[in-house]
C-alpha positions in Angstrom: -12.6 -33.1 17.1 -14.2 -35.5 14.5 -12.7 -36.6 11.2 -14.5 -33.9 9.3 -13.3 -31.2 11.7 -9.7 -32.3 11.5 -9.9 -32.3 7.7 -11.3 -28.8 7.7 -8.5 -27.5 9.9 -5.9 -29.2 7.6 -7.6 -27.8 4.6 -7.4 -24.3 6.0 -11.2 -23.9 6.5 -12.1 -21.7 9.4 -15.3 -21.6 11.4 -17.4 -18.5 11.2 -16.2 -17.5 14.7 -12.6 -18.0 13.7 -13.1 -15.9 10.6 -14.5 -13.0 12.6 -11.6 -13.3 15.0 -9.1 -13.1 12.1 -10.9 -10.0 10.7 -10.8 -8.3 14.2 -7.0 -9.0 14.5 -6.3 -7.6 11.0 -8.5 -4.5 11.6 -6.8 -3.8 15.0 -3.3 -4.2 13.5 -4.1 -1.9 10.6 -5.7 0.7 12.8 -2.6 1.0 15.0 0.0 0.5 12.3 1.0 4.1 11.7 1.1 4.8 15.4 3.7 2.0 16.0 6.2 3.5 13.6 9.1 5.8 14.7 10.5 8.7 12.7 12.7 7.4 9.9 14.0 8.0 6.3 14.3 5.6 3.4 15.1 5.8 -0.3 12.1 5.3 -2.6 13.1 4.2 -6.1 10.4 4.5 -8.8 10.8 3.1 -12.3 8.0 4.5 -14.6 6.8 3.3 -17.9 4.0 3.9 -20.4 2.4 1.1 -22.3 5.5 -1.0 -21.6 8.0 1.6 -22.7 10.5 2.5 -19.9 10.7 6.3 -19.4 12.4 7.4 -16.2 13.6 6.4 -12.7 13.2 8.6 -9.7 15.2 8.3 -6.5 13.6 10.1 -3.6 14.4 10.5 0.0 11.2 9.7 1.9 11.0 11.1 5.4 8.4 9.8 7.8 8.2 12.3 10.7 5.4 12.9 13.1 3.3 10.3 11.2 3.5 12.3 8.0 5.3 11.5 4.8 7.5 14.0 2.8 9.6 13.6 -0.3 12.8 15.1 -1.6 14.2 14.3 -5.1 17.7 12.8 -5.0 18.1 11.7 -8.6 16.3 11.3 -11.9 17.4 9.4 -15.0 15.8 8.9 -18.4 13.0 10.9 -20.1 10.5 12.3 -17.6 7.3 10.4 -17.7 4.0 12.4 -18.3 2.2 13.6 -15.3 -0.1 10.9 -14.0 -2.0 10.3 -10.7 0.2 8.5 -8.2 -0.7 6.6 -5.1 1.1 7.7 -1.9 0.5 6.9 1.8 2.1 3.4 1.9 2.8 4.0 5.6 -0.4 5.7 6.8 -2.8 4.3 4.3 -3.8 1.2 6.4 -4.4 3.2 9.5 -6.6 5.7 7.7 -8.5 3.0 5.8 -9.5 1.2 9.0 -9.9 4.1 11.3 -12.9 3.5 13.5 -14.4 6.7 12.2 -14.3 5.3 8.6 -17.2 3.2 7.4 -15.2 0.5 5.6 -16.5 -3.0 5.2 -13.9 -5.8 5.9 -14.8 -9.4 5.5 -13.0 -12.7 5.4 -12.2 -14.1 2.0 -10.0 -17.2 2.2 -7.0 -18.8 3.9 -3.8 -19.9 2.3 -1.6 -21.6 4.8 -0.6 -19.2 7.5 -1.9 -16.2 5.5 -5.5 -15.1 5.8 -7.0 -12.9 3.1 -9.7 -10.3 3.8 -11.5 -8.1 1.3 -12.7 -4.5 1.8 -14.8 -1.9 0.1 -14.6 1.8 0.7 -17.5 3.8 -0.8 -17.5 7.5 -1.6 -19.4 8.0 1.7 -16.9 6.0 3.7 -14.7 9.0 4.6 -11.6 7.3 3.0 -12.4 7.6 -0.7 -9.3 7.9 -2.9 -8.6 11.4 -4.0 -6.3 12.4 -6.8 -5.8 15.5 -8.9 -6.0 15.5 -12.6 -5.2 18.8 -14.2 -7.1 21.4 -12.2 -9.7 19.0 -11.0 -9.8 16.8 -7.8 -11.5 13.5 -8.3 -12.8 11.2 -5.6 -13.2 7.5 -6.3 -14.5 4.5 -4.3 -12.1 1.6 -4.1 -11.9 -2.0 -3.1 -9.2 -4.7 -2.6 -7.6 -7.3 -0.4 -5.5 -7.4 2.8 -3.2 -10.3 3.3 -2.1 -11.0 6.9 -0.8 -13.6 9.3 -3.8 -15.6 10.5 -2.5 -15.7 14.1 -1.2 -12.2 14.6 -3.0 -10.1 12.0 0.3 -8.6 10.8 -0.2 -7.4 7.3 2.1 -8.6 4.5 0.4 -7.4 1.4 -2.3 -4.8 0.4 -4.0 -4.7 -3.0 -6.3 -1.8 -4.1 -8.3 -1.0 -7.2 -10.7 1.9 -7.8 -14.3 1.2 -8.6 -15.4 1.8 -12.2 -17.0 5.2 -12.8 -19.6 5.6 -15.5 -18.4 8.1 -18.2 -14.8 8.2 -16.9 -11.9 6.2 -18.2 -9.4 6.6 -15.2 -8.6 3.6 -13.1 -6.0 3.2 -10.4 -4.5 0.0 -8.9 -1.8 -0.6 -6.2 -0.1 -3.7 -4.9 2.1 -3.1 -1.8 4.2 -5.8 -0.1 5.4 -5.4 3.6 8.2 -7.2 5.4 10.4 -6.9 8.5 13.0 -4.1 8.6 15.4 -3.2 11.4 15.9 0.4 12.2 18.2 1.5 15.1 18.0 -2.0 16.6 14.2 -2.3 16.5 12.2 -4.3 14.0 9.2 -2.9 12.1 7.0 -4.2 9.4 7.4 -1.7 6.5 6.7 -1.4 2.8 9.3 -3.2 0.6 7.8 -2.9 -2.9 4.8 -1.4 -4.6 3.3 -1.6 -8.1 1.1 1.2 -9.2 -1.0 1.3 -12.3 -2.9 4.2 -13.9 -5.2 3.4 -16.8 -6.7 6.1 -18.9 -8.4 4.8 -22.0 -6.0 2.7 -23.9 -2.9 4.2 -22.1 -1.4 2.5 -19.1 1.2 4.2 -16.9 3.0 1.9 -14.5 5.3 2.6 -11.6 7.4 -0.1 -10.0 8.6 1.0 -6.6 11.3 -0.2 -4.2 11.9 1.0 -0.6 15.5 0.7 0.5 18.0 2.1 3.0 15.7 2.5 5.9 17.4 4.4 8.8 16.6 6.5 11.8 15.6 10.0 10.9 18.4 12.5 11.2 20.9 12.2 8.4 20.2 13.5 4.9 21.5 12.6 1.4 22.9 14.8 -1.3 20.9 15.6 -4.4 22.4 14.2 -7.6 21.4 14.5 -11.3 22.7 12.9 -14.5 26.0 14.6 -15.5 27.0 15.5 -12.0 30.6 14.5 -11.0 
């Protein structure tokens, strides 16, 4: 390896072939992510605010069974936030997004140490457009974002998403999810740890700051509690 080649490696610059290899690793990991998970439960704590004003905090039992997510309210504090589109699917979203049947572009963006960052774009025709209900209407939106992963293994550590602008519509959604190692029943998995969701509608911004805690094997359940309960 010449001096220039050594400098490029130290600087984190990859060859075109290496970039394609990294993209392939990340895509393969994302495609099989959901299938590697066992049934489990965790507590999802969501603190919601509007235009910077704190409103309420929800504690939910999230059950992941048979590769499907379900939710059960455990506790709510504060003034209920107004209904707003929310982003779910932190556990199956990656698998769906990079399903071989979906037409989603994934390209190398840059390297930062051991982390390689790829960017993607999912069009309305991709088969994985983002759908959310607003009132009695269901709206589909194209979206784009970044996937952060280990350059050597393709293991994802962060996922960022934002909807594409739509002419004549003011709604915009964003999500930023971080992943990390979690041990459940003696086995280690890479699972969501935090998520920040934003919904912008005109000048109003609704924010949800999410934490995932208390991961455990599916089976036991928690009691529902509300403010004022003894």
